[in-house]
N, C-alpha and C positions, 0 to 999 in steps of 0.2 A: 067640396065646395070651403074654401077659407075663410076664416073670420073678418069681417069689414073692420078697416084701420080703426081708427079711435077719431081720429079727423074728418069721417066722413061725417056730412050735414043732408040734410033734405028728409024724404020721408020714414028715414028711418030712425031720427032724432027723435021718436016716442019709443022706441025701445031702449035708448041712451040715457033718456032724460036730460036736462037741459047740461048744456055745459057748463063745466063751473068757472070762476074769476079768472083761475089760472089758466086753464085752455083757451078763453079768450085771449087774452093775451099774447099765446103764442100769435106768428106769423103761419101765414095760410100756406097749409102743406107741411106744416114743420108738426113731428110725431110731440104731444105733451108729454114732458117729463114727471115723471110721476116720485115724490118726495122720497128718497134713500133714507132707506130704513135700518137703524144700527142693527147689528143683532144684540140679542139679550144673550148676554154671560151667566151661564148655569155654573153657581157654586162649586169647586174644585171637590169633589166627594173622594177622600181617601179611602185607599182599600182596606177592607178589614180584614184584620188576622186570620191566617187560614185556622179553623176551625181541629182540635184533634181527634183523628179517627180512630174511635174505642172499636176495641172486636166484637165482632156480632156476640150477641146476647149481655153483652153489658148494658147493665140496670142503666135507667136515664138518671144520670146526678151522680153518676159514681164518682169518688174521687180514686185514681190513680197515684199513689205515692211511691216514690222512688223507692226499692228493696234498700231497708236498713243496714250499713255494717255490720254482721255477725258480731257479738261480743266476746271479751279474749274467755279465752278458759282459765278457769281456777285446779291452780295446782290440787289435783289430788292427794287428797287426806292421807291414800293408801300406799303414798309412795315410799319403796322401803323395804316393805314386806316379801318377806320370804315365799306366803303362798297364799292361794285366797282359796275360799269356800264360797260355790257357788249353789243355789237353793236349783235344782231343775222345778220345782214348784212352791207356791208359797206355803212356807209352815213346817219346809222339808229340816230346819235344825241347821240349818249352817251359823246362823246366829250365836247357839248353845258352845257347836263345840267352835266355832273361832276365840269365844271368849276364855276355852278350857285349855284348848291348846294353841292358842296362838294363829297369828295369820291376819288375812284381810276378809272383812265378811263381806262382801258384794250385794247380796239379797241375789236377786233373779233376774242379773246380767252378766256376761263376760267382762272380765280385766279388759284394759285397754294399755298391752305394756308398751306402746309408742306413749304415755303419759307418764309411765313411770310405775304404772302398777305390777304386780307380778305378775307371770306369764302362767307360771304353775297351778294349775286345779285340781281343787279336789271337790270332786260334785255333790252335791248330796241328794237323797229322795227319799223317804217314808217306803214302807214295805204295802202297802194295800195298793189296790190295782192300779191307778190313778196316778201314786206316786211313780210305781216301776214303769208304766208305758211315756210318764212323762223324765224321766232315766233315760228311757229307749231313744224316746226323738231328742234330746239332747246330743247324745252318741250319735246317733245320726246327721247334727248338722253339723258338731266338731267332722265326721266325716267326709261331708261335701264342702266342707270348708268354708259353711257359713258361720262364720266368727272371725274379731280381729287378728292380727296377724301375731305370732309369737307366745302362741297357746301353746300349752302344753298336757294334755290330763294327766295325773298322776294318777286317781284312784277315783272308783264308784264307792260312795260311802252310803248305806243303806240302813237308815233308823227305823227300829221296831216301831210299829205305830199302835201295838196292844200287845198284851203280855202273851207266853205262850208260842208254841209250835206255828210256823208258818203254813197255810193252806196247801193243799200239793200244788193244786195250781198257780199258786206265786210261787211256790219254792222252782217250778220249771219257768218260771221266766228270770228267777233271780239267775238260775242257767246258762239262760241264753245271756244274759248282762254278761255273765262270768267269760263266756267266750269270747267276748268282745272286749273287753276291758277288768283291768284289775279290781275288784270288790272287796269291802267290809263291813260287817255288820256290827253296827250296835244294838243292846239287846234295851229291854224297853226297862224303863226306869221309870218308877212310881214318882218316887220324890220331884222329878223333874217336871211330871205334872202336875203336882201344887206348887211347883215354883220354890220351893225348896233346893238347900244347900247338899249336895252330893260330894262325901269325903270320905273315904276313899272313890273317888272315881272306880268306875268297873275296869277291869281287865281290858276289855275289846277296845274302851277308849283309851287309854292309854296308850295302847300300841300304835293308837296314829299317832302318836308323839314322836314316833320316829319318820314318821314322812313329813311334817311340818317344824321338827325342830324346837318346837315351844314346848313350855310348861303344861302341865298335867294335875293343874290346881281340884281345887273344888269350883262350881259352878253350881248356878240355878238355871231352873226355868228353861228348857226347851223351846225353841224357834227354830 
């Protein structure tokens, strides 16, 4: 059943209500024209910029800055040195021996021959159990190639950690080191413990001058 047309009259007027003045002026049989409604123009919304997608687990509000360019490396102060002293552990004595015999004191790091540092290395350790173990680990790192290119181990220098002979167990460990590298021993020097100068240097220390090519003058304080 269809919807009755808008011009119908008669009993159905009570459903439609009174005809409007505009509809009354329309000729009979003509449909009533409804006023044309202008479409409402909605303001044009600009698309919002796409939000950056952060990796999962990034805290809210975290700012991701572009990685800064690496700063240029400063020239090494040890460029041109003939040999490098390297401690297998802290307090091995490399600083004192470098001061007495010449060469680069590099603390506990390997030299960088690519930066002009010496590639020949004297590895220094104390004769207590921890020092000998550290020397052994450093030798293993050299054997495995875990070091900068261009290194050559000249010798291991073991500095006495106490006066007197080594205990037998430590002596055995020193012999194991001798089977893997040339080993030089530096005796206990009481004056170094007090920070005093030593003149002349012990014979075993002066013998190291042949490896470094440097002077064997008086020096204070084992470091």
